[in-house]
PDB file with one MODEL, atoms N, CA, C and O in Angstrom:
MODEL        1
ATOM      1  N   MET A   1      85.992 112.276 107.164  1.00  0.00           N
ATOM      2  CA  MET A   1      86.820 112.517 106.001  1.00  0.00           C
ATOM      3  C   MET A   1      87.765 113.699 106.253  1.00  0.00           C
ATOM      4  O   MET A   1      88.929 113.675 105.855  1.00  0.00           O
ATOM      5  N   VAL A   2      87.236 114.738 106.924  1.00  0.00           N
ATOM      6  CA  VAL A   2      88.066 115.905 107.216  1.00  0.00           C
ATOM      7  C   VAL A   2      89.266 115.490 108.056  1.00  0.00           C
ATOM      8  O   VAL A   2      90.398 115.888 107.779  1.00  0.00           O
ATOM      9  N   GLU A   3      89.012 114.690 109.081  1.00  0.00           N
ATOM     10  CA  GLU A   3      90.102 114.260 109.958  1.00  0.00           C
ATOM     11  C   GLU A   3      91.120 113.408 109.200  1.00  0.00           C
ATOM     12  O   GLU A   3      92.325 113.565 109.399  1.00  0.00           O
ATOM     13  N   ALA A   4      90.657 112.523 108.349  1.00  0.00           N
ATOM     14  CA  ALA A   4      91.559 111.653 107.596  1.00  0.00           C
ATOM     15  C   ALA A   4      92.427 112.463 106.632  1.00  0.00           C
ATOM     16  O   ALA A   4      93.632 112.232 106.536  1.00  0.00           O
ATOM     17  N   MET A   5      91.821 113.400 105.928  1.00  0.00           N
ATOM     18  CA  MET A   5      92.585 114.216 104.977  1.00  0.00           C
ATOM     19  C   MET A   5      93.538 115.166 105.696  1.00  0.00           C
ATOM     20  O   MET A   5      94.648 115.414 105.225  1.00  0.00           O
ATOM     21  N   THR A   6      93.102 115.696 106.835  1.00  0.00           N
ATOM     22  CA  THR A   6      93.980 116.558 107.625  1.00  0.00           C
ATOM     23  C   THR A   6      95.181 115.758 108.113  1.00  0.00           C
ATOM     24  O   THR A   6      96.312 116.243 108.081  1.00  0.00           O
ATOM     25  N   ASP A   7      94.933 114.534 108.564  1.00  0.00           N
ATOM     26  CA  ASP A   7      96.019 113.678 109.028  1.00  0.00           C
ATOM     27  C   ASP A   7      96.960 113.324 107.880  1.00  0.00           C
ATOM     28  O   ASP A   7      98.179 113.345 108.051  1.00  0.00           O
ATOM     29  N   LEU A   8      96.406 113.000 106.713  1.00  0.00           N
ATOM     30  CA  LEU A   8      97.230 112.681 105.550  1.00  0.00           C
ATOM     31  C   LEU A   8      98.109 113.875 105.180  1.00  0.00           C
ATOM     32  O   LEU A   8      99.304 113.722 104.928  1.00  0.00           O
ATOM     33  N   SER A   9      97.515 115.046 105.151  1.00  0.00           N
ATOM     34  CA  SER A   9      98.265 116.264 104.830  1.00  0.00           C
ATOM     35  C   SER A   9      99.389 116.484 105.836  1.00  0.00           C
ATOM     36  O   SER A   9     100.509 116.820 105.452  1.00  0.00           O
ATOM     37  N   ARG A  10      99.101 116.300 107.104  1.00  0.00           N
ATOM     38  CA  ARG A  10     100.099 116.477 108.174  1.00  0.00           C
ATOM     39  C   ARG A  10     101.243 115.461 108.013  1.00  0.00           C
ATOM     40  O   ARG A  10     102.408 115.807 108.214  1.00  0.00           O
ATOM     41  N   GLN A  11     100.923 114.238 107.661  1.00  0.00           N
ATOM     42  CA  GLN A  11     101.947 113.211 107.498  1.00  0.00           C
ATOM     43  C   GLN A  11     102.852 113.505 106.308  1.00  0.00           C
ATOM     44  O   GLN A  11     104.066 113.324 106.395  1.00  0.00           O
ATOM     45  N   VAL A  12     102.275 113.956 105.202  1.00  0.00           N
ATOM     46  CA  VAL A  12     103.072 114.291 104.024  1.00  0.00           C
ATOM     47  C   VAL A  12     103.999 115.464 104.351  1.00  0.00           C
ATOM     48  O   VAL A  12     105.166 115.465 103.959  1.00  0.00           O
ATOM     49  N   LYS A  13     103.479 116.460 105.067  1.00  0.00           N
ATOM     50  CA  LYS A  13     104.303 117.602 105.471  1.00  0.00           C
ATOM     51  C   LYS A  13     105.446 117.142 106.376  1.00  0.00           C
ATOM     52  O   LYS A  13     106.560 117.657 106.276  1.00  0.00           O
ATOM     53  N   ALA A  14     105.182 116.191 107.247  1.00  0.00           N
ATOM     54  CA  ALA A  14     106.219 115.681 108.143  1.00  0.00           C
ATOM     55  C   ALA A  14     107.326 114.983 107.355  1.00  0.00           C
ATOM     56  O   ALA A  14     108.505 115.126 107.679  1.00  0.00           O
ATOM     57  N   VAL A  15     106.951 114.232 106.327  1.00  0.00           N
ATOM     58  CA  VAL A  15     107.957 113.573 105.483  1.00  0.00           C
ATOM     59  C   VAL A  15     108.825 114.628 104.797  1.00  0.00           C
ATOM     60  O   VAL A  15     110.044 114.479 104.710  1.00  0.00           O
ATOM     61  N   GLY A  16     108.190 115.688 104.315  1.00  0.00           N
ATOM     62  CA  GLY A  16     108.945 116.784 103.705  1.00  0.00           C
ATOM     63  C   GLY A  16     109.901 117.415 104.700  1.00  0.00           C
ATOM     64  O   GLY A  16     111.042 117.730 104.361  1.00  0.00           O
ATOM     65  N   GLY A  17     109.441 117.597 105.913  1.00  0.00           N
ATOM     66  CA  GLY A  17     110.308 118.134 106.964  1.00  0.00           C
ATOM     67  C   GLY A  17     111.469 117.206 107.264  1.00  0.00           C
ATOM     68  O   GLY A  17     112.590 117.658 107.494  1.00  0.00           O
ATOM     69  N   ASN A  18     111.203 115.911 107.261  1.00  0.00           N
ATOM     70  CA  ASN A  18     112.275 114.943 107.491  1.00  0.00           C
ATOM     71  C   ASN A  18     113.319 115.000 106.378  1.00  0.00           C
ATOM     72  O   ASN A  18     114.518 114.916 106.645  1.00  0.00           O
ATOM     73  N   LEU A  19     112.869 115.142 105.144  1.00  0.00           N
ATOM     74  CA  LEU A  19     113.812 115.273 104.031  1.00  0.00           C
ATOM     75  C   LEU A  19     114.666 116.526 104.193  1.00  0.00           C
ATOM     76  O   LEU A  19     115.861 116.514 103.897  1.00  0.00           O
ATOM     77  N   ASN A  20     114.055 117.594 104.659  1.00  0.00           N
ATOM     78  CA  ASN A  20     114.800 118.820 104.897  1.00  0.00           C
ATOM     79  C   ASN A  20     115.861 118.600 105.973  1.00  0.00           C
ATOM     80  O   ASN A  20     116.982 119.094 105.847  1.00  0.00           O
ATOM     81  N   GLN A  21     115.522 117.870 107.015  1.00  0.00           N
ATOM     82  CA  GLN A  21     116.483 117.575 108.072  1.00  0.00           C
ATOM     83  C   GLN A  21     117.623 116.702 107.550  1.00  0.00           C
ATOM     84  O   GLN A  21     118.775 116.892 107.940  1.00  0.00           O
ATOM     85  N   ILE A  22     117.314 115.757 106.681  1.00  0.00           N
ATOM     86  CA  ILE A  22     118.360 114.915 106.080  1.00  0.00           C
ATOM     87  C   ILE A  22     119.317 115.774 105.265  1.00  0.00           C
ATOM     88  O   ILE A  22     120.536 115.641 105.376  1.00  0.00           O
ATOM     89  N   ALA A  23     118.756 116.650 104.452  1.00  0.00           N
ATOM     90  CA  ALA A  23     119.594 117.527 103.625  1.00  0.00           C
ATOM     91  C   ALA A  23     120.462 118.418 104.496  1.00  0.00           C
ATOM     92  O   ALA A  23     121.642 118.608 104.203  1.00  0.00           O
ATOM     93  N   ALA A  24     119.891 118.969 105.569  1.00  0.00           N
ATOM     94  CA  ALA A  24     120.667 119.832 106.468  1.00  0.00           C
ATOM     95  C   ALA A  24     121.784 119.041 107.139  1.00  0.00           C
ATOM     96  O   ALA A  24     122.902 119.538 107.271  1.00  0.00           O
ATOM     97  N   HIS A  25     121.492 117.817 107.563  1.00  0.00           N
ATOM     98  CA  HIS A  25     122.506 116.975 108.195  1.00  0.00           C
ATOM     99  C   HIS A  25     123.641 116.661 107.222  1.00  0.00           C
ATOM    100  O   HIS A  25     124.817 116.720 107.581  1.00  0.00           O
ATOM    101  N   LEU A  26     123.275 116.333 106.005  1.00  0.00           N
ATOM    102  CA  LEU A  26     124.301 116.035 105.001  1.00  0.00           C
ATOM    103  C   LEU A  26     125.173 117.259 104.726  1.00  0.00           C
ATOM    104  O   LEU A  26     126.384 117.140 104.542  1.00  0.00           O
ATOM    105  N   ASN A  27     124.543 118.434 104.699  1.00  0.00           N
ATOM    106  CA  ASN A  27     125.324 119.652 104.502  1.00  0.00           C
ATOM    107  C   ASN A  27     126.270 119.907 105.670  1.00  0.00           C
ATOM    108  O   ASN A  27     127.412 120.318 105.464  1.00  0.00           O
ATOM    109  N   ARG A  28     125.806 119.668 106.890  1.00  0.00           N
ATOM    110  CA  ARG A  28     126.670 119.829 108.080  1.00  0.00           C
ATOM    111  C   ARG A  28     127.840 118.857 108.017  1.00  0.00           C
ATOM    112  O   ARG A  28     128.984 119.228 108.278  1.00  0.00           O
ATOM    113  N   GLU A  29     127.543 117.613 107.669  1.00  0.00           N
ATOM    114  CA  GLU A  29     128.606 116.598 107.556  1.00  0.00           C
ATOM    115  C   GLU A  29     129.648 117.030 106.525  1.00  0.00           C
ATOM    116  O   GLU A  29     130.850 116.873 106.736  1.00  0.00           O
ATOM    117  N   ALA A  30     129.175 117.566 105.427  1.00  0.00           N
ATOM    118  CA  ALA A  30     130.096 118.009 104.377  1.00  0.00           C
ATOM    119  C   ALA A  30     131.005 119.113 104.893  1.00  0.00           C
ATOM    120  O   ALA A  30     132.199 119.124 104.595  1.00  0.00           O
ATOM    121  N   LEU A  31     130.454 120.033 105.659  1.00  0.00           N
ATOM    122  CA  LEU A  31     131.262 121.128 106.207  1.00  0.00           C
ATOM    123  C   LEU A  31     132.270 120.611 107.234  1.00  0.00           C
ATOM    124  O   LEU A  31     133.420 121.049 107.252  1.00  0.00           O
ATOM    125  N   LEU A  32     131.840 119.687 108.082  1.00  0.00           N
ATOM    126  CA  LEU A  32     132.721 119.153 109.130  1.00  0.00           C
ATOM    127  C   LEU A  32     133.835 118.285 108.551  1.00  0.00           C
ATOM    128  O   LEU A  32     134.974 118.349 109.014  1.00  0.00           O
ATOM    129  N   GLN A  33     133.518 117.488 107.558  1.00  0.00           N
ATOM    130  CA  GLN A  33     134.487 116.557 106.994  1.00  0.00           C
ATOM    131  C   GLN A  33     135.271 117.169 105.835  1.00  0.00           C
ATOM    132  O   GLN A  33     136.261 116.600 105.378  1.00  0.00           O
ATOM    133  N   GLY A  34     134.827 118.314 105.372  1.00  0.00           N
ATOM    134  CA  GLY A  34     135.500 118.938 104.243  1.00  0.00           C
ATOM    135  C   GLY A  34     135.150 118.296 102.919  1.00  0.00           C
ATOM    136  O   GLY A  34     135.749 118.607 101.890  1.00  0.00           O
ATOM    137  N   ARG A  35     134.180 117.399 102.945  1.00  0.00           N
ATOM    138  CA  ARG A  35     133.730 116.780 101.703  1.00  0.00           C
ATOM    139  C   ARG A  35     132.265 116.402 101.870  1.00  0.00           C
ATOM    140  O   ARG A  35     131.783 116.183 102.982  1.00  0.00           O
ATOM    141  N   ALA A  36     131.599 116.334 100.789  1.00  0.00           N
ATOM    142  CA  ALA A  36     130.174 116.001 100.828  1.00  0.00           C
ATOM    143  C   ALA A  36     129.983 114.494 100.688  1.00  0.00           C
ATOM    144  O   ALA A  36     130.611 113.850  99.848  1.00  0.00           O
ATOM    145  N   SER A  37     129.116 113.953 101.515  1.00  0.00           N
ATOM    146  CA  SER A  37     128.779 112.537 101.381  1.00  0.00           C
ATOM    147  C   SER A  37     127.972 112.291 100.115  1.00  0.00           C
ATOM    148  O   SER A  37     128.347 111.446  99.302  1.00  0.00           O
ATOM    149  N   PRO A  38     126.857 113.023  99.928  1.00  0.00           N
ATOM    150  CA  PRO A  38     126.126 112.816  98.680  1.00  0.00           C
ATOM    151  C   PRO A  38     126.739 113.672  97.573  1.00  0.00           C
ATOM    152  O   PRO A  38     127.310 114.733  97.825  1.00  0.00           O
ATOM    153  N   ASN A  39     126.609 113.193  96.373  1.00  0.00           N
ATOM    154  CA  ASN A  39     127.077 114.033  95.263  1.00  0.00           C
ATOM    155  C   ASN A  39     126.007 115.066  94.940  1.00  0.00           C
ATOM    156  O   ASN A  39     124.921 115.049  95.519  1.00  0.00           O
ATOM    157  N   LYS A  40     126.316 115.954  94.022  1.00  0.00           N
ATOM    158  CA  LYS A  40     125.382 117.044  93.714  1.00  0.00           C
ATOM    159  C   LYS A  40     124.054 116.523  93.177  1.00  0.00           C
ATOM    160  O   LYS A  40     123.000 117.078  93.486  1.00  0.00           O
ATOM    161  N   ASP A  41     124.099 115.468  92.382  1.00  0.00           N
ATOM    162  CA  ASP A  41     122.858 114.894  91.847  1.00  0.00           C
ATOM    163  C   ASP A  41     121.986 114.334  92.975  1.00  0.00           C
ATOM    164  O   ASP A  41     120.769 114.519  92.979  1.00  0.00           O
ATOM    165  N   GLN A  42     122.619 113.650  93.928  1.00  0.00           N
ATOM    166  CA  GLN A  42     121.863 113.104  95.053  1.00  0.00           C
ATOM    167  C   GLN A  42     121.250 114.226  95.888  1.00  0.00           C
ATOM    168  O   GLN A  42     120.092 114.150  96.297  1.00  0.00           O
ATOM    169  N   GLN A  43     122.035 115.255  96.131  1.00  0.00           N
ATOM    170  CA  GLN A  43     121.541 116.397  96.900  1.00  0.00           C
ATOM    171  C   GLN A  43     120.356 117.044  96.172  1.00  0.00           C
ATOM    172  O   GLN A  43     119.350 117.394  96.789  1.00  0.00           O
ATOM    173  N   ALA A  44     120.494 117.194  94.866  1.00  0.00           N
ATOM    174  CA  ALA A  44     119.411 117.785  94.078  1.00  0.00           C
ATOM    175  C   ALA A  44     118.163 116.914  94.145  1.00  0.00           C
ATOM    176  O   ALA A  44     117.051 117.437  94.213  1.00  0.00           O
ATOM    177  N   GLN A  45     118.330 115.597  94.128  1.00  0.00           N
ATOM    178  CA  GLN A  45     117.185 114.691  94.212  1.00  0.00           C
ATOM    179  C   GLN A  45     116.491 114.815  95.562  1.00  0.00           C
ATOM    180  O   GLN A  45     115.262 114.811  95.632  1.00  0.00           O
ATOM    181  N   ILE A  46     117.267 114.924  96.627  1.00  0.00           N
ATOM    182  CA  ILE A  46     116.687 115.092  97.961  1.00  0.00           C
ATOM    183  C   ILE A  46     115.879 116.380  98.013  1.00  0.00           C
ATOM    184  O   ILE A  46     114.746 116.394  98.493  1.00  0.00           O
ATOM    185  N   GLU A  47     116.471 117.457  97.517  1.00  0.00           N
ATOM    186  CA  GLU A  47     115.791 118.748  97.546  1.00  0.00           C
ATOM    187  C   GLU A  47     114.547 118.747  96.658  1.00  0.00           C
ATOM    188  O   GLU A  47     113.525 119.332  97.017  1.00  0.00           O
ATOM    189  N   ALA A  48     114.634 118.094  95.507  1.00  0.00           N
ATOM    190  CA  ALA A  48     113.472 118.001  94.621  1.00  0.00           C
ATOM    191  C   ALA A  48     112.356 117.177  95.272  1.00  0.00           C
ATOM    192  O   ALA A  48     111.177 117.506  95.136  1.00  0.00           O
ATOM    193  N   SER A  49     112.728 116.122  95.967  1.00  0.00           N
ATOM    194  CA  SER A  49     111.734 115.301  96.672  1.00  0.00           C
ATOM    195  C   SER A  49     111.045 116.103  97.757  1.00  0.00           C
ATOM    196  O   SER A  49     109.832 116.005  97.944  1.00  0.00           O
ATOM    197  N   GLU A  50     111.823 116.894  98.467  1.00  0.00           N
ATOM    198  CA  GLU A  50     111.242 117.730  99.516  1.00  0.00           C
ATOM    199  C   GLU A  50     110.236 118.720  98.913  1.00  0.00           C
ATOM    200  O   GLU A  50     109.133 118.883  99.434  1.00  0.00           O
ATOM    201  N   ARG A  51     110.618 119.370  97.827  1.00  0.00           N
ATOM    202  CA  ARG A  51     109.715 120.324  97.171  1.00  0.00           C
ATOM    203  C   ARG A  51     108.447 119.622  96.675  1.00  0.00           C
ATOM    204  O   ARG A  51     107.342 120.148  96.814  1.00  0.00           O
ATOM    205  N   ALA A  52     108.617 118.440  96.100  1.00  0.00           N
ATOM    206  CA  ALA A  52     107.463 117.696  95.581  1.00  0.00           C
ATOM    207  C   ALA A  52     106.518 117.292  96.711  1.00  0.00           C
ATOM    208  O   ALA A  52     105.299 117.365  96.561  1.00  0.00           O
ATOM    209  N   LEU A  53     107.080 116.867  97.835  1.00  0.00           N
ATOM    210  CA  LEU A  53     106.237 116.485  98.966  1.00  0.00           C
ATOM    211  C   LEU A  53     105.502 117.680  99.542  1.00  0.00           C
ATOM    212  O   LEU A  53     104.333 117.572  99.914  1.00  0.00           O
ATOM    213  N   LYS A  54     106.170 118.813  99.619  1.00  0.00           N
ATOM    214  CA  LYS A  54     105.504 120.018 100.118  1.00  0.00           C
ATOM    215  C   LYS A  54     104.378 120.433  99.176  1.00  0.00           C
ATOM    216  O   LYS A  54     103.309 120.841  99.630  1.00  0.00           O
ATOM    217  N   ALA A  55     104.607 120.334  97.884  1.00  0.00           N
ATOM    218  CA  ALA A  55     103.568 120.664  96.907  1.00  0.00           C
ATOM    219  C   ALA A  55     102.405 119.684  97.028  1.00  0.00           C
ATOM    220  O   ALA A  55     101.243 120.083  96.942  1.00  0.00           O
ATOM    221  N   LEU A  56     102.713 118.408  97.227  1.00  0.00           N
ATOM    222  CA  LEU A  56     101.666 117.400  97.397  1.00  0.00           C
ATOM    223  C   LEU A  56     100.847 117.692  98.644  1.00  0.00           C
ATOM    224  O   LEU A  56      99.619 117.602  98.614  1.00  0.00           O
ATOM    225  N   ALA A  57     101.507 118.037  99.730  1.00  0.00           N
ATOM    226  CA  ALA A  57     100.789 118.360 100.966  1.00  0.00           C
ATOM    227  C   ALA A  57      99.878 119.559 100.752  1.00  0.00           C
ATOM    228  O   ALA A  57      98.748 119.579 101.240  1.00  0.00           O
ATOM    229  N   LYS A  58     100.363 120.550 100.030  1.00  0.00           N
ATOM    230  CA  LYS A  58      99.554 121.741  99.763  1.00  0.00           C
ATOM    231  C   LYS A  58      98.345 121.368  98.905  1.00  0.00           C
ATOM    232  O   LYS A  58      97.238 121.850  99.146  1.00  0.00           O
ATOM    233  N   ASP A  59      98.557 120.508  97.904  1.00  0.00           N
ATOM    234  CA  ASP A  59      97.456 120.063  97.054  1.00  0.00           C
ATOM    235  C   ASP A  59      96.426 119.267  97.835  1.00  0.00           C
ATOM    236  O   ASP A  59      95.222 119.456  97.667  1.00  0.00           O
ATOM    237  N   ILE A  60      96.906 118.376  98.688  1.00  0.00           N
ATOM    238  CA  ILE A  60      95.987 117.585  99.522  1.00  0.00           C
ATOM    239  C   ILE A  60      95.158 118.520 100.376  1.00  0.00           C
ATOM    240  O   ILE A  60      93.938 118.384 100.470  1.00  0.00           O
ATOM    241  N   ASP A  61      95.832 119.464 100.994  1.00  0.00           N
ATOM    242  CA  ASP A  61      95.140 120.412 101.859  1.00  0.00           C
ATOM    243  C   ASP A  61      94.113 121.207 101.056  1.00  0.00           C
ATOM    244  O   ASP A  61      92.961 121.342 101.470  1.00  0.00           O
ATOM    245  N   ARG A  62      94.529 121.725  99.920  1.00  0.00           N
ATOM    246  CA  ARG A  62      93.651 122.564  99.101  1.00  0.00           C
ATOM    247  C   ARG A  62      92.483 121.762  98.529  1.00  0.00           C
ATOM    248  O   ARG A  62      91.338 122.209  98.582  1.00  0.00           O
ATOM    249  N   LEU A  63      92.766 120.594  97.990  1.00  0.00           N
ATOM    250  CA  LEU A  63      91.740 119.826  97.298  1.00  0.00           C
ATOM    251  C   LEU A  63      90.797 119.070  98.224  1.00  0.00           C
ATOM    252  O   LEU A  63      89.590 119.019  97.990  1.00  0.00           O
ATOM    253  N   PHE A  64      91.355 118.489  99.268  1.00  0.00           N
ATOM    254  CA  PHE A  64      90.538 117.616 100.097  1.00  0.00           C
ATOM    255  C   PHE A  64      90.109 118.249 101.407  1.00  0.00           C
ATOM    256  O   PHE A  64      88.922 118.256 101.735  1.00  0.00           O
ATOM    257  N   VAL A  65      91.049 118.775 102.149  1.00  0.00           N
ATOM    258  CA  VAL A  65      90.722 119.277 103.480  1.00  0.00           C
ATOM    259  C   VAL A  65      89.777 120.462 103.392  1.00  0.00           C
ATOM    260  O   VAL A  65      88.752 120.485 104.072  1.00  0.00           O
ATOM    261  N   HIS A  66      90.102 121.442 102.570  1.00  0.00           N
ATOM    262  CA  HIS A  66      89.228 122.609 102.469  1.00  0.00           C
ATOM    263  C   HIS A  66      87.870 122.240 101.879  1.00  0.00           C
ATOM    264  O   HIS A  66      86.842 122.747 102.327  1.00  0.00           O
ATOM    265  N   ALA A  67      87.860 121.371 100.891  1.00  0.00           N
ATOM    266  CA  ALA A  67      86.585 120.939 100.301  1.00  0.00           C
ATOM    267  C   ALA A  67      85.740 120.198 101.338  1.00  0.00           C
ATOM    268  O   ALA A  67      84.531 120.415 101.424  1.00  0.00           O
ATOM    269  N   ALA A  68      86.365 119.338 102.113  1.00  0.00           N
ATOM    270  CA  ALA A  68      85.628 118.587 103.135  1.00  0.00           C
ATOM    271  C   ALA A  68      85.105 119.526 104.221  1.00  0.00           C
ATOM    272  O   ALA A  68      83.998 119.336 104.724  1.00  0.00           O
ATOM    273  N   LYS A  69      85.896 120.539 104.584  1.00  0.00           N
ATOM    274  CA  LYS A  69      85.436 121.497 105.592  1.00  0.00           C
ATOM    275  C   LYS A  69      84.244 122.299 105.073  1.00  0.00           C
ATOM    276  O   LYS A  69      83.290 122.547 105.809  1.00  0.00           O
ATOM    277  N   ARG A  70      84.302 122.704 103.799  1.00  0.00           N
ATOM    278  CA  ARG A  70      83.173 123.431 103.219  1.00  0.00           C
ATOM    279  C   ARG A  70      81.922 122.550 103.197  1.00  0.00           C
ATOM    280  O   ARG A  70      80.825 123.001 103.525  1.00  0.00           O
ATOM    281  N   ARG A  71      82.106 121.300 102.809  1.00  0.00           N
ATOM    282  CA  ARG A  71      80.978 120.366 102.763  1.00  0.00           C
ATOM    283  C   ARG A  71      80.380 120.174 104.158  1.00  0.00           C
ATOM    284  O   ARG A  71      79.161 120.162 104.325  1.00  0.00           O
ATOM    285  N   LYS A  72      81.245 120.027 105.145  1.00  0.00           N
ATOM    286  CA  LYS A  72      80.778 119.855 106.526  1.00  0.00           C
ATOM    287  C   LYS A  72      80.031 121.094 106.992  1.00  0.00           C
ATOM    288  O   LYS A  72      79.005 120.983 107.663  1.00  0.00           O
ATOM    289  N   ALA A  73      80.537 122.284 106.641  1.00  0.00           N
ATOM    290  CA  ALA A  73      79.864 123.520 107.037  1.00  0.00           C
ATOM    291  C   ALA A  73      78.475 123.602 106.411  1.00  0.00           C
ATOM    292  O   ALA A  73      77.525 124.047 107.055  1.00  0.00           O
ATOM    293  N   ARG A  74      78.358 123.173 105.152  1.00  0.00           N
ATOM    294  CA  ARG A  74      77.039 123.176 104.492  1.00  0.00           C
ATOM    295  C   ARG A  74      76.081 122.202 105.176  1.00  0.00           C
ATOM    296  O   ARG A  74      74.919 122.531 105.412  1.00  0.00           O
ATOM    297  N   VAL A  75      76.564 121.026 105.489  1.00  0.00           N
ATOM    298  CA  VAL A  75      75.725 120.037 106.173  1.00  0.00           C
ATOM    299  C   VAL A  75      75.301 120.569 107.539  1.00  0.00           C
ATOM    300  O   VAL A  75      74.137 120.441 107.918  1.00  0.00           O
ATOM    301  N   ASP A  76      76.238 121.166 108.280  1.00  0.00           N
ATOM    302  CA  ASP A  76      75.909 121.728 109.582  1.00  0.00           C
ATOM    303  C   ASP A  76      74.848 122.825 109.464  1.00  0.00           C
ATOM    304  O   ASP A  76      73.937 122.905 110.288  1.00  0.00           O
ATOM    305  N   ALA A  77      74.973 123.672 108.430  1.00  0.00           N
ATOM    306  CA  ALA A  77      73.995 124.740 108.214  1.00  0.00           C
ATOM    307  C   ALA A  77      72.625 124.152 107.913  1.00  0.00           C
ATOM    308  O   ALA A  77      71.617 124.639 108.426  1.00  0.00           O
ATOM    309  N   ILE A  78      72.575 123.114 107.090  1.00  0.00           N
ATOM    310  CA  ILE A  78      71.313 122.464 106.753  1.00  0.00           C
ATOM    311  C   ILE A  78      70.690 121.843 108.004  1.00  0.00           C
ATOM    312  O   ILE A  78      69.481 121.936 108.217  1.00  0.00           O
ATOM    313  N   LEU A  79      71.521 121.214 108.819  1.00  0.00           N
ATOM    314  CA  LEU A  79      71.012 120.601 110.050  1.00  0.00           C
ATOM    315  C   LEU A  79      70.493 121.653 111.031  1.00  0.00           C
ATOM    316  O   LEU A  79      69.490 121.429 111.709  1.00  0.00           O
ATOM    317  N   ARG A  80      71.166 122.786 111.107  1.00  0.00           N
ATOM    318  CA  ARG A  80      70.700 123.853 111.984  1.00  0.00           C
ATOM    319  C   ARG A  80      69.347 124.389 111.510  1.00  0.00           C
ATOM    320  O   ARG A  80      68.469 124.675 112.325  1.00  0.00           O
ATOM    321  N   LYS A  81      69.181 124.524 110.192  1.00  0.00           N
ATOM    322  CA  LYS A  81      67.889 124.977 109.657  1.00  0.00           C
ATOM    323  C   LYS A  81      66.799 123.983 109.989  1.00  0.00           C
ATOM    324  O   LYS A  81      65.674 124.368 110.307  1.00  0.00           O
ATOM    325  N   GLY A  82      67.132 122.698 109.917  1.00  0.00           N
ATOM    326  CA  GLY A  82      66.166 121.636 110.211  1.00  0.00           C
ATOM    327  C   GLY A  82      65.749 121.635 111.674  1.00  0.00           C
ATOM    328  O   GLY A  82      64.647 121.206 112.016  1.00  0.00           O
ATOM    329  N   ASP A  83      66.655 122.129 112.551  1.00  0.00           N
ATOM    330  CA  ASP A  83      66.347 122.185 113.984  1.00  0.00           C
ATOM    331  C   ASP A  83      65.590 123.461 114.337  1.00  0.00           C
ATOM    332  O   ASP A  83      65.205 123.660 115.489  1.00  0.00           O
ATOM    333  N   GLY A  84      65.377 124.324 113.345  1.00  0.00           N
ATOM    334  CA  GLY A  84      64.679 125.579 113.611  1.00  0.00           C
ATOM    335  C   GLY A  84      65.588 126.657 114.160  1.00  0.00           C
ATOM    336  O   GLY A  84      65.113 127.669 114.674  1.00  0.00           O
ATOM    337  N   ALA A  85      66.909 126.448 114.054  1.00  0.00           N
ATOM    338  CA  ALA A  85      67.854 127.425 114.586  1.00  0.00           C
ATOM    339  C   ALA A  85      68.053 128.575 113.620  1.00  0.00           C
ATOM    340  O   ALA A  85      68.819 129.495 113.905  1.00  0.00           O
TER     341      ALA A  85
ENDMDL
END
């Protein structure tokens, strides 16, 4: 479960990074061409999507990955006690 949630978190973060790259590319194009391809509303939507994805990745990490790691640590501790360690 830890690996799956870590992978999910990493993938969501990557999508957010990709959105950031799209926004940066569009801004570069606007500077080079002297006009913006997306309108302000579209740009705002891209930026809002990026923020939402980053927040989702943080939530996934906080809620699932850390909880799963704590659970695994508890299980490992119990198993070590059972082995007499």
